[in-house]
N, C-alpha and C positions, 0 to 999 in steps of 0.2 A: 492692203490693196495698193497697187502701184499703177500710175498713169502718167505718161509724159515725163518719166524720170522723177516724179514727185511721189513721195510716200504719204498715203492717207491712212491713219490709224484711229480706230475707235478709242476714245478715252477709256482707260481701264480703272480698276478699283482705286489706285492711288490718286489718279487725276480727279475722279469724281469725289473722293473723300476730301481732297484739297478744296474743291469748289464748295462742298458741304460745310467745311469748317469756316470758309470765308463768309458764306451766307449767314451762319450762326452769329458771327461777329457783327455783320453789317445790316441785317434786316429783321432779325427776331425782335418782336415787340412793336414793330412799325405797323401803321394802319394803311391799307391800300386805298388810295383816294381815287385812282383812275386806272382802268385797264384798256389797252388798245391792242388790236391785232391787225396786221396789214396784208394778210392772206388767209384763205380758208383752211389750208392744210400745210403740214410739213411732210413727214413720211406718211402720216395718216391724218384724217380730218381732225381739226381742233374743235373741241366741244363748243357748240353754239351758245351754251349757257354760262360760259366763263365770266363774261362781263357782269351779268345779272347777279351771279352768286358770290363773286369774290370782292367786288367793290364794297368798301365799308368794313371789310373784315380785317382782323389783326393776325400777323404772322406769329403763331404760337411756338413753333419749334421747327427744326430742320433735321432730316434724317437721310439715310442712304440704305438702299438694299441692292446688293450687287453693283451694277453700273447705273442704277436709277437714283435720281435725287427725289426726295420727298419733302414737300413744303406743307407743313400742317397748319391749318387755319383754326381760328377760335370758334368756328361754326361747325366743327367736327367734319370738315371736308379736307381732303389732301390733294394737292397738285403734284402729279407725277411727271417728272421730266427725264428724258433720255437725250443726251447731247449728240448722239449720232456720231458722224465722222468729224464734223467741223463745228459743232455747236458750242457757243460760249454764252455764259451769263455774265454781263458786265454791269457793275454798279457805278453810277455817277452821283457824286455828292457835291452840291454847290458850296458847302462849308469847309471842304478840305482845302488845305493850303495849295495855292497855285504852284504848279511845277511845269517847267518848260518841257515839252515832249522831246524825247531823244531822237525821234524820227517823225516824218510827216505822217499824220493820221494815226499816231500811236493810240491804241485803245487803252482805256482805263486811266488815262490822265484826266483829272477832274478840272476842266477848264470852263465849263458852261453851266449855268443854272438849268437851262433847257438843252436836251440832247438834240443835236442835228442828226436826224436819222439817216442811215445809209441804206444802200440797195438791199443788203442782206439782213437788216434789222427787222424781224418779223413780229415781235411782240414787245410792248413797252408797258411797264407797270410803274405808276407814280405813287410815291408814299407821301403821307401828310407832312413830313418834315422837309419836303422839297427834293429828296433824293429819288433816284430812278433806277430801275433794273431793266436791262434790255437783253432779249434773247436774240443773238446773232447767229445765223447758220447759213454759211455759203452754199453748202451742198444739199441742204434741206433733207438730211437723213435723220435729223432729230425728231423728237416727238413730245407731245404734252397732252395730259389728260387730267380729268378731275373726277374724284370718287369720294363717296362717304368714307370717313376714316375707319369705321367699323368693318367695312368690306374691303379694306385696302389690300390685304394679303390674299384675297380671292380674285384680285384683278388678273386678267389674262397675262399681263406682262410679268407678274410677280409670283403667281401661284405655283409655278413649276420650277422655281429657282432652287438650286442646291444650297447647302449651308454656306455661311460666310467663312472664308478661309482663316480669318483671325479670331473666330469665335470658338467657344468650347464645344460647339456642335460638330466641329470638323477635327478629325484626328486621323492618324495613320490607319487605325482600325476601320474607321468609316470609309476612308478612301479605298482600302483594299476590298472591303465588302462591295462597294459600288462598281469596282472594275474587274473583279476576279473572273468573271465569265465573258468579258468583252474581248473581241478580236481586233479592235482598233489599236492604234499606237497610244502610248501614254500621253504624248503631247495632245493628240486629238481629244483624249478623255478629259484632261484638265481644262481644255478650252470649252468643253460642254458645260453650259451654264446650269444644267440640271444635275450635274455631279458636284460641282463647286462653283459658286457665283463670283463674278467679278474679275476672273483671270482672263487676260487677253494675250496676244502674241508676244509682246515684249517680255512680260514677266514670266510667261511659260518658258521661253527660251532661257532667260536668266536663271530661274530656279533649277531647271534641268541641268544646266551647266554647273551650278554650285553643288548639286547633288551627284555629279559625275554619272548621270543617267542618260543614255541615248534617247533622243526624242522619238526615235523610231521603234523603241522596244515595245513589244506587244503587251497589252495590259495583263493578260493571263500569265505572263512570265515575270511579272513584278513580284519580288519577294517581300516579306514583312519588313526587312531592313531597307529595301528600296523605298517602300511607302513611308517609312519613318523619316528617312533622309529627305524625301521630296516634300513632305508636309512641313518639316522643319525649315527647309530652304525657301519654300513658298512664303512662309510667314516672315522669315528674315528679310527677304527681298522686298516684300510689300511694305513692311514697317520702315525699312530704309528709304524706299521711294516716297512714302508719305512724308517722312521727316524732311525730305528735300523738295517737296512740292510737286512730285510727279515728274513725268518726262514730257518735254516739248520738242517733238520731232517735226511737227509742222504746225497744226492749228491750235493746240491746247494752250490756253492761258488761264490764270486764276481769275477770280471775280474782279480783281483790281487791274487786270491786264498784264500781270507779271508772268514771265516764263517760268516753268519748272526748271530744276537743275539736274535731276537724276540722269538725264540723257548723257551727261558728261561722265557718269560713273558706270556706264554699262560695260559688262565684262565680255559679252558675246554678241548681243544683238547689233546688227548693222556693222559688224567688224569683219566682213568677208575678206579672206586672204591675209589677214593680219595674224601675228603670232598670238597664241593663247596667253592669257594673262596669268595663268596659274604657275606658281613657282615650280621650276624643274620640268615643266611640261614643254616639249619641243614641237607640239602640234600647231597646226594652222586652223583658223576658223573657216569653215565652209558654209556656203549658203545652198539650200536645196528647197525647191517648192514642194510643199506638203499640204495636201487638201486645199490648194489655192492660196496658201500663205507662205511667206518666206520663213524658213526655219534656219537658224544659225546655230552651229555646234562645232565643237572641237573634234577633229578627226582622230585625235589620239586619246585624250582622257575621257571622252564620251563614247568610245567605241564599244 
């Protein structure tokens, strides 16, 4: 999504996985001493029972399903969070060593025992050790819900999600079966969260470039070899992005306020009119709007 020359992108699987791993390290085992929310809704209404149910509980584990964060509590309830376009979970710890911020109002620099809340800080959770977690969301496209853990995967946000692309439940055979009768483009198909979960615009463009497949190729024309290469490159791109902490093209930061690095390694995304990075390819990267999203591709090796 583009507005006023600024690019807004939903965090994709690598970004959400980065946040999930940060939360595992920073909040698992902690007791929630206080819950505060400063508005009634984000994208959808926030459950009115949150404070009553989660205060006094302990964070048991952290998970992820597609682009959703799962915070499992010791009372067999799970908090489900979607970061939307600009949502961030930021951890403040009064016992971390003081570090001078590199710029004014830098988030994730642990300077205060108590957080001075900002305009876009909508939820704050205090833990019994004095640390705090803040849900900051400028555009308010994020979402939060609470559900019994036994019913988690029946939740309307999760029940229709396709397989995880890095799991054994996703393969070239699975992909081909899901798309063989579809008349849409292959890029549109892999962005469909019901076909495969967690893939967004950045990594769809990158994987299709790596596999030398046109993003406009009709699904029913995808061969067995095409599906094999695409699944292989989806996995490779996602793993690499996770290792580098995701991509920070605008709003994404980790739980400590750090930027991801993978945006510096992108081969095709946001490289319009630049030379293709593939050795011996003399093509140029072109941008075309496809289903309301910018698609970046090489006019030569993805033809």
